[in-house]
TIRO-2110 file (N, C-alpha, C; in Angstrom, 1 decimal):
// TIRO-2110
76.6, -41.7, -56.8, N, 1, A
75.7, -41.8, -55.7, CA, 1, A
74.3, -42.1, -56.2, C, 1, A
74.1, -42.8, -57.3, N, 2, A
72.8, -43.2, -57.8, CA, 2, A
72.2, -44.3, -57.0, C, 2, A
70.9, -44.1, -56.9, N, 3, A
70.1, -45.1, -56.1, CA, 3, A
68.9, -45.5, -57.0, C, 3, A
68.1, -46.5, -56.6, N, 4, A
67.0, -46.8, -57.4, CA, 4, A
66.1, -45.6, -57.5, C, 4, A
65.8, -45.0, -56.4, N, 5, A
65.1, -43.7, -56.4, CA, 5, A
66.1, -42.7, -55.8, C, 5, A
66.2, -41.6, -56.5, N, 6, A
67.2, -40.6, -56.1, CA, 6, A
66.8, -39.8, -54.8, C, 6, A
67.4, -38.7, -54.7, N, 7, A
67.2, -37.9, -53.5, CA, 7, A
67.3, -36.4, -53.9, C, 7, A
66.5, -35.6, -53.3, N, 8, A
66.5, -34.2, -53.6, CA, 8, A
66.8, -33.4, -52.4, C, 8, A
67.7, -32.4, -52.5, N, 9, A
68.0, -31.4, -51.5, CA, 9, A
67.4, -30.1, -52.0, C, 9, A
66.5, -29.5, -51.2, N, 10, A
66.0, -28.2, -51.4, CA, 10, A
66.8, -27.2, -50.6, C, 10, A
67.7, -26.5, -51.2, N, 11, A
68.8, -25.8, -50.5, CA, 11, A
68.7, -24.3, -50.7, C, 11, A
68.8, -23.6, -49.6, N, 12, A
68.9, -22.1, -49.6, CA, 12, A
70.4, -21.8, -49.8, C, 12, A
70.6, -21.0, -50.9, N, 13, A
72.0, -20.6, -51.3, CA, 13, A
72.4, -19.3, -50.7, C, 13, A
71.6, -18.7, -49.8, N, 14, A
72.0, -17.5, -49.1, CA, 14, A
71.7, -16.3, -50.0, C, 14, A
72.2, -15.1, -49.5, N, 15, A
71.9, -13.9, -50.2, CA, 15, A
72.8, -13.5, -51.4, C, 15, A
73.7, -14.4, -51.7, N, 16, A
74.6, -14.1, -52.9, CA, 16, A
76.0, -14.1, -52.6, C, 16, A
76.4, -13.8, -51.4, N, 17, A
77.8, -13.8, -51.0, CA, 17, A
78.2, -15.2, -50.7, C, 17, A
79.2, -15.8, -51.5, N, 18, A
79.6, -17.2, -51.2, CA, 18, A
80.1, -17.4, -49.8, C, 18, A
80.6, -16.4, -49.2, N, 19, A
81.1, -16.5, -47.8, CA, 19, A
80.0, -16.8, -46.8, C, 19, A
78.7, -16.6, -47.2, N, 20, A
77.6, -16.8, -46.3, CA, 20, A
76.9, -18.1, -46.6, C, 20, A
77.5, -19.0, -47.4, N, 21, A
77.0, -20.3, -47.6, CA, 21, A
77.1, -21.2, -46.3, C, 21, A
76.1, -22.0, -46.1, N, 22, A
76.3, -23.0, -45.0, CA, 22, A
77.2, -24.1, -45.5, C, 22, A
77.8, -24.8, -44.6, N, 23, A
78.6, -25.9, -45.0, CA, 23, A
77.8, -27.0, -45.7, C, 23, A
76.6, -27.2, -45.2, N, 24, A
75.7, -28.2, -45.7, CA, 24, A
75.3, -27.9, -47.2, C, 24, A
75.1, -26.6, -47.5, N, 25, A
74.9, -26.1, -48.9, CA, 25, A
76.0, -26.5, -49.8, C, 25, A
77.2, -26.2, -49.3, N, 26, A
78.4, -26.5, -50.1, CA, 26, A
78.5, -28.0, -50.4, C, 26, A
78.2, -28.8, -49.4, N, 27, A
78.3, -30.3, -49.5, CA, 27, A
77.2, -30.8, -50.5, C, 27, A
76.0, -30.2, -50.5, N, 28, A
75.0, -30.6, -51.4, CA, 28, A
75.3, -30.2, -52.8, C, 28, A
76.0, -29.1, -53.0, N, 29, A
76.4, -28.8, -54.4, CA, 29, A
77.5, -29.8, -54.9, C, 29, A
78.5, -30.0, -54.0, N, 30, A
79.6, -30.9, -54.4, CA, 30, A
79.1, -32.3, -54.7, C, 30, A
78.1, -32.8, -54.0, N, 31, A
77.7, -34.2, -54.1, CA, 31, A
76.6, -34.4, -55.1, C, 31, A
76.1, -33.4, -55.8, N, 32, A
75.0, -33.6, -56.7, CA, 32, A
75.3, -34.1, -58.0, C, 32, A
74.4, -34.9, -58.5, N, 33, A
74.5, -35.4, -59.9, CA, 33, A
73.9, -34.3, -60.8, C, 33, A
72.9, -33.6, -60.3, N, 34, A
72.1, -32.6, -61.0, CA, 34, A
71.9, -31.4, -60.1, C, 34, A
72.2, -30.2, -60.6, N, 35, A
72.0, -28.9, -59.9, CA, 35, A
71.0, -28.1, -60.7, C, 35, A
69.9, -27.8, -60.0, N, 36, A
68.8, -27.0, -60.6, CA, 36, A
68.9, -25.6, -59.9, C, 36, A
69.2, -24.5, -60.6, N, 37, A
69.4, -23.3, -59.8, CA, 37, A
68.6, -22.1, -60.4, C, 37, A
68.4, -21.1, -59.5, N, 38, A
67.6, -19.9, -59.8, CA, 38, A
68.5, -18.8, -60.3, C, 38, A
67.8, -17.7, -60.7, N, 39, A
68.5, -16.5, -61.1, CA, 39, A
69.2, -15.8, -60.0, C, 39, A
68.7, -15.9, -58.8, N, 40, A
69.3, -15.2, -57.6, CA, 40, A
70.4, -16.0, -57.0, C, 40, A
70.8, -17.1, -57.5, N, 41, A
71.9, -17.9, -57.0, CA, 41, A
73.2, -17.4, -57.7, C, 41, A
74.2, -17.1, -56.9, N, 42, A
75.5, -16.6, -57.4, CA, 42, A
76.1, -17.7, -58.3, C, 42, A
76.5, -17.3, -59.5, N, 43, A
77.1, -18.3, -60.4, CA, 43, A
78.4, -18.8, -59.8, C, 43, A
79.1, -18.1, -58.9, N, 44, A
80.3, -18.6, -58.3, CA, 44, A
80.1, -19.9, -57.5, C, 44, A
78.8, -20.1, -57.0, N, 45, A
78.6, -21.3, -56.2, CA, 45, A
78.7, -22.5, -57.0, C, 45, A
78.5, -22.4, -58.3, N, 46, A
78.5, -23.6, -59.2, CA, 46, A
80.0, -24.1, -59.3, C, 46, A
80.9, -23.3, -58.9, N, 47, A
82.3, -23.7, -58.9, CA, 47, A
82.6, -24.9, -58.0, C, 47, A
81.7, -25.1, -57.0, N, 48, A
81.8, -26.2, -56.0, CA, 48, A
81.2, -27.5, -56.6, C, 48, A
80.6, -27.4, -57.7, N, 49, A
79.9, -28.6, -58.3, CA, 49, A
81.0, -29.5, -58.9, C, 49, A
80.6, -30.8, -58.9, N, 50, A
81.4, -31.8, -59.6, CA, 50, A
81.4, -31.5, -61.1, C, 50, A
82.5, -31.5, -61.8, N, 51, A
82.5, -31.2, -63.2, CA, 51, A
81.6, -32.0, -64.0, C, 51, A
81.2, -33.2, -63.6, N, 52, A
80.3, -34.1, -64.3, CA, 52, A
78.9, -33.8, -64.0, C, 52, A
78.6, -32.9, -63.0, N, 53, A
77.2, -32.6, -62.7, CA, 53, A
76.5, -31.9, -63.8, C, 53, A
75.2, -32.3, -64.0, N, 54, A
74.3, -31.6, -64.9, CA, 54, A
73.8, -30.3, -64.3, C, 54, A
74.1, -29.2, -64.9, N, 55, A
73.6, -27.9, -64.4, CA, 55, A
72.4, -27.4, -65.2, C, 55, A
71.3, -27.1, -64.5, N, 56, A
70.1, -26.7, -65.2, CA, 56, A
69.6, -25.4, -64.6, C, 56, A
69.6, -24.4, -65.5, N, 57, A
69.2, -23.0, -65.1, CA, 57, A
67.7, -22.9, -65.2, C, 57, A
67.0, -22.5, -64.2, N, 58, A
65.5, -22.4, -64.2, CA, 58, A
65.1, -21.0, -63.7, C, 58, A
66.0, -20.0, -63.9, N, 59, A
65.7, -18.7, -63.4, CA, 59, A
64.5, -18.0, -64.0, C, 59, A
63.9, -17.1, -63.1, N, 60, A
62.7, -16.4, -63.5, CA, 60, A
63.0, -14.9, -63.3, C, 60, A
62.4, -14.1, -64.2, N, 61, A
62.4, -12.7, -64.0, CA, 61, A
61.0, -12.3, -64.3, C, 61, A
60.6, -11.0, -63.9, N, 62, A
59.2, -10.6, -64.1, CA, 62, A
58.7, -10.8, -65.5, C, 62, A
59.5, -10.7, -66.5, N, 63, A
59.1, -10.8, -67.9, CA, 63, A
59.5, -12.0, -68.6, C, 63, A
60.2, -12.9, -67.9, N, 64, A
60.7, -14.2, -68.6, CA, 64, A
60.8, -15.3, -67.6, C, 64, A
60.2, -16.4, -67.9, N, 65, A
60.4, -17.6, -67.1, CA, 65, A
61.0, -18.7, -67.9, C, 65, A
62.2, -19.2, -67.5, N, 66, A
62.8, -20.2, -68.2, CA, 66, A
61.9, -21.5, -68.3, C, 66, A
61.4, -21.8, -67.1, N, 67, A
60.4, -22.9, -67.0, CA, 67, A
59.3, -22.4, -66.1, C, 67, A
58.1, -22.9, -66.3, N, 68, A
57.0, -22.6, -65.3, CA, 68, A
57.3, -23.3, -64.0, C, 68, A
56.7, -22.9, -62.9, N, 69, A
57.0, -23.5, -61.7, CA, 69, A
56.6, -25.0, -61.7, C, 69, A
55.5, -25.3, -62.3, N, 70, A
55.0, -26.7, -62.4, CA, 70, A
56.0, -27.6, -63.2, C, 70, A
56.7, -27.0, -64.2, N, 71, A
57.7, -27.7, -64.9, CA, 71, A
59.0, -27.9, -64.1, C, 71, A
59.3, -27.0, -63.2, N, 72, A
60.4, -27.1, -62.3, CA, 72, A
60.1, -28.2, -61.3, C, 72, A
58.9, -28.2, -60.8, N, 73, A
58.5, -29.2, -59.8, CA, 73, A
58.7, -30.6, -60.5, C, 73, A
58.2, -30.8, -61.7, N, 74, A
58.3, -32.1, -62.4, CA, 74, A
59.7, -32.4, -62.7, C, 74, A
60.5, -31.5, -63.1, N, 75, A
61.9, -31.7, -63.4, CA, 75, A
62.6, -32.3, -62.2, C, 75, A
62.4, -31.8, -61.0, N, 76, A
63.0, -32.3, -59.8, CA, 76, A
62.6, -33.8, -59.6, C, 76, A
61.3, -34.0, -59.8, N, 77, A
60.8, -35.4, -59.6, CA, 77, A
61.4, -36.3, -60.6, C, 77, A
61.4, -35.9, -61.9, N, 78, A
61.9, -36.7, -63.0, CA, 78, A
63.4, -37.1, -62.8, C, 78, A
64.2, -36.1, -62.4, N, 79, A
65.6, -36.4, -62.2, CA, 79, A
65.8, -37.4, -61.1, C, 79, A
65.1, -37.2, -60.0, N, 80, A
65.2, -38.1, -58.8, CA, 80, A
64.7, -39.5, -59.2, C, 80, A
63.7, -39.6, -60.0, N, 81, A
63.2, -40.9, -60.4, CA, 81, A
64.1, -41.6, -61.3, C, 81, A
65.1, -40.9, -61.9, N, 82, A
66.2, -41.5, -62.7, CA, 82, A
67.3, -42.0, -61.8, C, 82, A
67.1, -41.8, -60.4, N, 83, A
68.1, -42.3, -59.5, CA, 83, A
69.2, -41.3, -59.2, C, 83, A
68.9, -40.1, -59.5, N, 84, A
70.0, -39.0, -59.4, CA, 84, A
69.8, -38.3, -58.0, C, 84, A
70.9, -37.8, -57.5, N, 85, A
70.9, -36.9, -56.4, CA, 85, A
70.8, -35.5, -57.0, C, 85, A
69.8, -34.8, -56.6, N, 86, A
69.4, -33.5, -57.2, CA, 86, A
69.6, -32.4, -56.1, C, 86, A
70.3, -31.4, -56.4, N, 87, A
70.4, -30.2, -55.5, CA, 87, A
69.6, -29.1, -56.1, C, 87, A
68.6, -28.6, -55.5, N, 88, A
67.8, -27.5, -56.0, CA, 88, A
68.2, -26.2, -55.2, C, 88, A
69.0, -25.4, -55.9, N, 89, A
69.5, -24.2, -55.3, CA, 89, A
68.6, -23.0, -55.4, C, 89, A
68.2, -22.4, -54.3, N, 90, A
67.3, -21.2, -54.3, CA, 90, A
68.0, -20.1, -53.6, C, 90, A
67.8, -18.9, -54.1, N, 91, A
68.4, -17.7, -53.4, CA, 91, A
67.8, -17.6, -52.0, C, 91, A
68.6, -17.2, -51.1, N, 92, A
68.1, -17.0, -49.7, CA, 92, A
67.8, -18.3, -49.1, C, 92, A
66.6, -18.5, -48.6, N, 93, A
66.1, -19.7, -48.0, CA, 93, A
65.0, -20.3, -48.9, C, 93, A
64.9, -21.6, -49.0, N, 94, A
63.9, -22.2, -49.9, CA, 94, A
62.5, -21.9, -49.5, C, 94, A
62.2, -21.6, -48.3, N, 95, A
60.9, -21.4, -47.8, CA, 95, A
60.5, -20.0, -47.5, C, 95, A
61.4, -19.0, -47.8, N, 96, A
61.1, -17.6, -47.6, CA, 96, A
61.1, -17.0, -49.0, C, 96, A
59.9, -16.6, -49.5, N, 97, A
59.6, -16.0, -50.8, CA, 97, A
60.0, -17.0, -51.9, C, 97, A
60.2, -18.3, -51.5, N, 98, A
60.6, -19.3, -52.5, CA, 98, A
59.4, -20.2, -52.8, C, 98, A
59.5, -21.1, -53.7, N, 99, A
58.5, -22.0, -54.0, CA, 99, A
58.8, -23.4, -53.5, C, 99, A
59.7, -23.4, -52.4, N, 100, A
60.1, -24.7, -51.8, CA, 100, A
59.0, -25.6, -51.4, C, 100, A
57.9, -24.9, -50.8, N, 101, A
56.8, -25.7, -50.3, CA, 101, A
56.1, -26.5, -51.5, C, 101, A
55.9, -25.8, -52.6, N, 102, A
55.3, -26.5, -53.8, CA, 102, A
56.2, -27.6, -54.3, C, 102, A
57.5, -27.3, -54.3, N, 103, A
58.4, -28.4, -54.8, CA, 103, A
58.4, -29.6, -53.9, C, 103, A
58.4, -29.3, -52.6, N, 104, A
58.3, -30.4, -51.6, CA, 104, A
57.1, -31.2, -51.7, C, 104, A
55.9, -30.6, -52.0, N, 105, A
54.7, -31.3, -52.2, CA, 105, A
54.7, -32.3, -53.3, C, 105, A
55.3, -31.9, -54.4, N, 106, A
55.5, -32.8, -55.6, CA, 106, A
56.4, -34.0, -55.2, C, 106, A
57.4, -33.7, -54.5, N, 107, A
58.3, -34.8, -54.1, CA, 107, A
57.6, -35.8, -53.2, C, 107, A
56.8, -35.3, -52.3, N, 108, A
56.0, -36.2, -51.4, CA, 108, A
55.0, -37.0, -52.3, C, 108, A
54.4, -36.4, -53.2, N, 109, A
53.4, -37.1, -54.1, CA, 109, A
54.1, -38.2, -54.9, C, 109, A
55.3, -38.1, -55.2, N, 110, A
56.0, -39.1, -56.0, CA, 110, A
56.8, -40.1, -55.0, C, 110, A
56.7, -39.9, -53.7, N, 111, A
57.4, -40.7, -52.8, CA, 111, A
58.9, -40.6, -52.9, C, 111, A
59.4, -39.4, -53.2, N, 112, A
60.8, -39.1, -53.4, CA, 112, A
61.4, -38.6, -52.0, C, 112, A
62.4, -39.2, -51.5, N, 113, A
63.0, -38.6, -50.3, CA, 113, A
63.7, -37.3, -50.6, C, 113, A
63.6, -36.4, -49.6, N, 114, A
64.2, -35.1, -49.8, CA, 114, A
64.5, -34.5, -48.4, C, 114, A
65.4, -33.5, -48.5, N, 115, A
65.8, -32.8, -47.3, CA, 115, A
65.8, -31.3, -47.5, C, 115, A
65.3, -30.5, -46.6, N, 116, A
65.3, -29.0, -46.7, CA, 116, A
66.6, -28.6, -46.0, C, 116, A
67.4, -27.7, -46.7, N, 117, A
68.6, -27.2, -46.2, CA, 117, A
68.4, -25.7, -46.1, C, 117, A
68.2, -25.1, -44.9, N, 118, A
67.9, -23.7, -44.8, CA, 118, A
69.1, -22.9, -45.2, C, 118, A
68.8, -21.7, -45.7, N, 119, A
69.9, -20.7, -46.1, CA, 119, A
69.7, -19.4, -45.3, C, 119, A
70.7, -18.6, -45.4, N, 120, A
70.6, -17.3, -44.8, CA, 120, A
69.8, -16.4, -45.7, C, 120, A
68.7, -15.9, -45.2, N, 121, A
67.8, -15.0, -46.0, CA, 121, A
68.3, -13.6, -45.9, C, 121, A
68.0, -12.8, -47.0, N, 122, A
68.4, -11.4, -47.0, CA, 122, A
67.7, -10.6, -45.9, C, 122, A
66.6, -11.1, -45.4, N, 123, A
65.9, -10.4, -44.3, CA, 123, A
66.8, -10.4, -43.0, C, 123, A
67.7, -11.3, -42.9, N, 124, A
68.7, -11.3, -41.8, CA, 124, A
70.0, -10.7, -42.2, C, 124, A
70.5, -11.1, -43.4, N, 125, A
71.8, -10.7, -43.9, CA, 125, A
71.9, -9.2, -44.1, C, 125, A
71.0, -8.5, -44.7, N, 126, A
71.0, -7.1, -45.0, CA, 126, A
71.2, -6.3, -43.7, C, 126, A
70.3, -6.5, -42.7, N, 127, A
70.4, -5.7, -41.5, CA, 127, A
71.8, -6.0, -40.8, C, 127, A
72.2, -7.2, -40.8, N, 128, A
73.5, -7.6, -40.2, CA, 128, A
74.6, -6.9, -40.8, C, 128, A
74.7, -6.8, -42.2, N, 129, A
75.7, -6.1, -42.9, CA, 129, A
75.7, -4.6, -42.6, C, 129, A
74.5, -4.1, -42.3, N, 130, A
74.4, -2.7, -42.0, CA, 130, A
74.6, -2.3, -40.6, C, 130, A
74.8, -3.4, -39.8, N, 131, A
75.1, -3.2, -38.3, CA, 131, A
73.8, -2.9, -37.6, C, 131, A
72.7, -3.3, -38.1, N, 132, A
71.4, -3.1, -37.5, CA, 132, A
70.9, -4.5, -36.9, C, 132, A
70.8, -4.6, -35.6, N, 133, A
70.3, -5.8, -35.0, CA, 133, A
68.8, -6.0, -35.3, C, 133, A
68.5, -7.3, -35.6, N, 134, A
67.1, -7.6, -35.9, CA, 134, A
66.3, -7.5, -34.6, C, 134, A
66.9, -8.0, -33.5, N, 135, A
66.4, -7.8, -32.2, CA, 135, A
67.5, -7.2, -31.3, C, 135, A
67.0, -6.4, -30.3, N, 136, A
68.0, -5.7, -29.5, CA, 136, A
67.4, -5.5, -28.1, C, 136, A
68.2, -5.7, -27.1, N, 137, A
67.7, -5.5, -25.7, CA, 137, A
68.3, -4.2, -25.1, C, 137, A
END
């Protein structure tokens, strides 16, 4: 699925339970040439990837960053500019406590087409699992 200029999906991978993936998330994983994923993404989700896909771990913890955020941003742009379809997997939703906004800005600066694929955030999943409605009448 290579093009002159690639494509990037900024994808929310949900709160960790593969059963809570959106269908669109699964499709983005399966169709990617490159998957860039975080520490909070369940490794089981990578089972949906094409065996030929390049898997790049960019996880961060308080005391260790595999790559700085600026390097992750540039990595997404570089891979797309190689004509690749890139899926950026982020725990939860890419725009809730994520750096999806910064990543999207860099893609816009480079003229790279992209799509935001929302994910189920833990702010909704945790209360639901506990039987606590977020809103109630």
